[in-house]
LUMLUM-775818 format. One line per field, with one value per residue (C-alpha): x, y, z; residue in one letter. Coordinates in Angstrom, 3 decimals. Layout:
# LUMLUM-775818
u: [X,...]
v: [Y,...]
w: [Z,...]
type: [A,...]
//
This chain:
# LUMLUM-775818
u: [128.958,131.888,132.693,131.577,128.212,127.809,128.548,126.043,123.373,124.099,123.796,120.151,119.376,118.559,121.775,120.323,119.584,121.610,123.555,122.692,124.369,122.128,123.536,122.401,121.419,119.378,120.451,123.347,124.664,127.752,130.711,133.287,135.023,138.203,140.132,141.574,144.448,144.813,147.472,146.539,144.474,142.164,140.570,140.941,137.902,135.964,134.640,131.860,131.862,129.060,128.930,129.371,128.357,124.670]
v: [91.575,93.050,96.743,96.565,95.097,97.756,100.564,99.145,98.941,102.487,103.854,102.756,104.938,108.655,110.670,112.511,109.264,108.768,105.562,103.731,100.854,98.279,96.855,95.295,98.702,99.735,102.049,104.521,106.798,105.527,107.796,106.285,103.313,101.550,99.363,96.251,94.900,91.126,88.750,86.350,84.245,86.446,89.409,92.958,94.152,97.438,97.972,100.521,102.105,103.993,107.638,107.513,111.182,110.483]
w: [106.243,104.357,103.994,100.349,101.411,104.120,101.669,99.175,101.899,103.102,99.557,99.590,102.638,102.810,103.272,106.299,108.194,111.381,111.996,115.220,117.025,118.704,121.907,125.171,126.564,123.502,120.696,120.540,117.812,116.016,116.824,114.490,112.974,114.055,111.614,113.223,111.107,111.322,110.102,107.290,106.991,109.110,107.303,108.628,110.593,110.598,114.132,114.688,118.124,119.898,120.960,124.744,125.264,125.828]
type: [M,T,V,A,Q,L,I,A,A,L,R,E,L,P,P,E,A,V,V,L,Y,E,G,D,E,G,Y,A,L,V,A,G,V,H,I,Q,K,N,A,P,P,L,P,D,E,A,I,L,F,P,D,M,N,E]
//
């Protein structure tokens, strides 16, 4: 999924909906996004990371 595809999908959701990350331990709230810059020919990556406060 590209960032453009993610944004389009998120626009279809209610603005008050929370964003969750599904991992091996279940679900966690998303705390932020990290941008991983890569050298060509690899694309840059947007990495969502979970809220570890729970």
